[in-house]
C-alpha positions as CSV (number, residue, x, y, z in Angstrom):
1,M,5.7,-5.5,12.2
2,A,4.0,-6.4,9.3
3,V,4.3,-10.0,10.9
4,D,3.6,-9.8,13.3
5,Q,0.1,-8.1,12.3
6,L,-0.2,-11.7,9.7
7,R,0.2,-13.5,13.2
8,Q,-2.3,-11.8,14.9
9,N,-5.2,-12.3,11.6
10,G,-4.4,-16.2,12.1
11,I,-2.1,-16.5,9.4
12,E,0.9,-19.0,9.7
13,G,4.2,-18.8,7.2
14,P,6.2,-19.1,5.5
15,Y,5.9,-15.6,4.5
16,A,7.1,-14.0,1.4
17,L,8.2,-10.0,1.0
18,A,6.9,-8.5,-2.4
19,I,8.2,-5.4,-3.8
20,D,10.0,-2.8,-6.2
21,T,12.8,-1.5,-7.3
22,A,13.1,1.3,-5.0
23,R,12.6,-1.0,-2.2
24,Y,14.6,-3.4,-2.7
25,T,18.1,-1.2,-3.4
26,A,17.1,0.2,-0.4
27,I,17.5,-2.8,1.5
28,V,20.4,-3.9,-0.4
29,S,21.8,-1.1,1.0
30,T,21.5,-1.7,4.0
31,T,23.6,-4.4,4.7
32,E,26.6,-2.2,3.1
33,H,26.4,-0.2,5.8
34,G,26.5,-2.5,8.9
35,G,23.3,-4.1,8.1
36,Y,21.3,-6.8,9.1
37,P,22.3,-9.2,5.5
38,L,18.9,-8.6,4.3
39,M,19.8,-10.4,1.6
40,D,19.8,-13.9,2.9
41,H,15.8,-13.6,3.4
42,L,14.9,-12.3,-0.5
43,A,17.0,-15.0,-1.9
44,G,15.6,-17.3,-4.4
45,S,17.9,-15.5,-7.2
46,S,19.6,-17.5,-10.1
47,I,22.4,-16.9,-12.1
48,G,23.4,-18.2,-15.4
49,Y,25.3,-16.9,-18.1
50,H,25.1,-15.0,-21.5
51,H,28.1,-13.9,-23.1
52,H,31.8,-13.4,-22.3
53,D,34.7,-11.5,-24.6
54,A,38.5,-12.0,-23.8
55,E,38.3,-9.6,-20.8
56,Q,34.8,-10.2,-19.0
57,V,32.8,-13.0,-18.1
58,H,28.8,-11.7,-18.6
59,L,26.6,-13.3,-16.4
60,Y,22.6,-12.6,-15.8
61,L,20.7,-12.5,-12.1
62,E,17.0,-13.9,-12.5
63,E,14.3,-13.6,-10.7
64,S,10.9,-14.8,-9.9
65,F,8.1,-15.3,-7.9
66,T,4.4,-16.7,-7.5
67,F,2.2,-14.3,-4.9
68,K,-1.1,-15.4,-4.2
69,V,-3.1,-14.0,-1.6
70,A,-5.7,-16.6,0.2
71,E,-7.6,-14.3,2.1
72,P,-8.0,-10.7,2.4
73,D,-6.2,-11.4,5.9
74,A,-3.1,-12.7,3.8
75,A,-1.6,-9.8,2.7
76,V,-0.1,-6.4,4.9
77,A,0.4,-3.1,3.2
78,L,4.4,-1.7,3.4
79,T,4.3,1.9,3.4
């Protein structure tokens, strides 16, 4: 519905999503219960090596984004 609202306001994509940790967790959990893999839409994470020991390799995930509102109609609050 948010994308429809943006299009009605004359804002064409590409579109991005900025959300808090709780909503991110909710989106990720939907894929565990047979939902559409929304992680494909949220891709952009980088994985890196942190350290290892005799039993495990420790990696980290890093995500970054730049959010710029081109005009007031280019943002939609999801409630």
